[in-house]
C-alpha positions in Angstrom: 0.0 0.0 0.0 2.9 2.3 0.8 4.3 1.9 -2.7 1.0 2.7 -4.3 0.7 5.9 -2.2 4.3 6.8 -3.1 3.6 6.2 -6.7 0.5 8.5 -6.6 2.6 11.1 -4.8 5.3 11.0 -7.4 2.7 11.3 -10.1 1.2 14.4 -8.4 4.6 15.9 -7.8 5.3 15.8 -11.6 1.9 17.4 -12.3 0.5 14.4 -14.1 -2.9 14.2 -12.3 -4.5 12.6 -15.4 -2.3 9.6 -14.9 -4.3 8.8 -11.7 -7.4 8.0 -13.8 -7.2 4.5 -15.2 -8.3 5.4 -18.8 -7.1 2.1 -20.3 -9.0 0.0 -17.7 -12.2 2.1 -18.2 -11.8 1.8 -22.0 -11.2 -2.0 -21.7 -14.4 -2.4 -19.6 -16.4 -0.3 -22.1 -15.2 -2.2 -25.1 -15.9 -5.6 -23.4 -19.4 -4.4 -22.3 -20.1 -3.4 -25.9 -18.9 -6.8 -27.1 -21.0 -8.7 -24.7 -24.1 -6.8 -25.7 -23.4 -7.3 -29.5 -22.7 -11.1 -29.3 -25.7 -13.1 -30.5 -28.0 -14.6 -27.8 -27.2 -18.2 -28.7 -23.6 -17.5 -27.6 -25.0 -17.2 -24.0 -27.8 -19.7 -23.8 -25.7 -22.8 -23.7 -26.5 -24.1 -27.2 -23.1 -23.1 -28.4 -21.2 -24.0 -25.3 -18.3 -25.6 -27.3 -17.8 -22.4 -29.4 -17.9 -20.2 -26.3 -15.4 -22.5 -24.6 -13.1 -22.4 -27.6 -13.2 -18.6 -27.5 -12.4 -18.6 -23.8 -9.6 -21.2 -24.3 -8.1 -18.9 -27.0 -8.2 -15.9 -24.6 -6.6 -17.9 -21.8 -3.9 -19.1 -24.2 -3.3 -15.5 -25.4 -3.1 -14.4 -21.7 -0.5 -17.0 -21.0 1.6 -16.0 -24.0 1.4 -12.3 -22.9 2.4 -13.2 -19.4 5.3 -15.4 -20.7 6.6 -12.6 -23.0 6.4 -10.1 -20.1 8.4 -12.2 -17.8 11.6 -11.4 -19.7 10.9 -7.7 -19.4 10.1 -8.1 -15.7 13.4 -10.0 -15.2 15.3 -7.2 -17.0 13.6 -4.5 -15.0 14.5 -6.3 -11.7 18.1 -6.8 -13.0 18.5 -3.1 -13.8 16.9 -1.7 -10.7 18.7 -4.1 -8.5 22.1 -3.3 -9.9 24.4 -1.9 -7.1 25.0 1.8 -7.4 22.1 2.3 -9.8 19.8 0.7 -7.1 21.2 3.2 -4.6 20.6 6.0 -7.0 17.0 5.0 -7.5 16.4 4.6 -3.8 18.0 8.0 -3.0 15.6 9.7 -5.5 12.6 7.7 -4.3 12.2 5.9 -7.6 13.0 2.3 -6.7 9.7 1.7 -4.9 7.9 3.3 -7.9 9.5 0.8 -10.4 8.8 -2.1 -8.0 5.2 -1.1 -7.6 4.8 -0.7 -11.4 6.0 -4.3 -12.0 3.8 -5.6 -9.2 0.8 -3.8 -10.8 1.6 -5.4 -14.2 1.9 -8.8 -12.6 -1.5 -8.3 -10.9 -3.2 -7.2 -14.1 -1.9 -10.2 -16.0 -2.8 -12.7 -13.3 -6.2 -11.1 -13.0 -6.7 -11.7 -16.7 -5.8 -15.3 -16.4 -8.0 -15.8 -13.4 -11.0 -14.0 -14.9 -10.8 -16.1 -18.0 -10.4 -19.4 -16.1 -13.5 -18.4 -14.0 -15.5 -17.6 -17.2 -14.5 -21.1 -18.5 -15.7 -22.8 -15.3 -18.9 -20.6 -15.2 -19.9 -22.2 -18.5 -20.2 -25.5 -16.9 -22.0 -24.4 -13.7 -25.8 -23.9 -13.6 -25.5 -20.1 -13.6 -27.8 -17.5 -15.1 -26.9 -16.2 -18.5 -26.1 -12.8 -17.2 -23.5 -14.2 -14.8 -21.7 -15.8 -17.8 -22.0 -12.6 -19.7 -20.3 -10.7 -16.9 -17.7 -13.4 -16.5 -16.8 -13.3 -20.2 -16.9 -9.5 -20.2 -14.5 -9.4 -17.3 -12.3 -11.9 -19.1 -12.1 -9.7 -22.2 -11.7 -6.5 -20.3 -8.9 -7.8 -18.1 -7.2 -9.4 -21.0 -7.2 -6.1 -23.0 -5.9 -4.3 -20.0 -3.2 -6.9 -19.4 -2.0 -6.4 -23.0 -1.8 -2.7 -22.3 0.2 -3.3 -19.2 2.5 -5.7 -21.1 3.3 -2.9 -23.6 3.9 -0.5 -20.7 6.3 -3.1 -19.2 8.3 -3.2 -22.4 8.4 0.7 -22.5 9.5 0.8 -18.9 12.3 -1.7 -19.5 13.5 0.3 -22.5 13.5 3.6 -20.5 15.4 1.9 -17.7 18.0 0.6 -20.0 18.5 4.1 -21.3 18.6 5.7 -17.9 21.1 3.0 -16.6 23.4 3.7 -19.6 23.3 7.4 -18.8 24.0 6.7 -15.1 26.9 4.3 -16.0 28.4 6.9 -18.3 28.1 9.7 -15.7 29.6 7.4 -13.1 32.5 6.5 -15.4 33.3 10.1 -16.0 33.2 10.8 -12.3 35.6 7.9 -11.7 38.0 9.1 -14.4 37.9 12.6 -13.0 38.7 11.2 -9.5 41.5 9.0 -10.8 42.9 11.9 -12.8 43.1 14.2 -9.7 44.6 11.6 -7.4 
């Protein structure tokens, strides 16, 4: 919770108040609601359970692929932010917690997508009302779309960190050479 509050405070400090509104999550929910309404009624009544299950299995597979692809970016982010003096630099400027929170949020979004899709698959086999299945499928689509967005953000964060670390290393090398030259 502390890292979430620190992240919000950092966002406000930089004057990016619009970043506090989860536009992508709201958009994902709106698109999935539209999709659920537009799908034909026989998609929900159980007569096409095999087709519905195939769609959900595809979404679950897609979520697994997105999660697997993001793990390499997560690993690189952890490697960069945990690197000795750069880690100290990030901590000194209150940025380390921000990056760790970001990765945790991306993990949560992707795991939520997988769980929502798995729940929707199981909901098909339970004696539930049609609207419950519609909500479950809608949440599956919404969380999956949001997880893709978070995956793209993870890749962008990794690239930004690689750039910042190279700048940090270059500045540190110049300071070290200056110190050696004056010794």
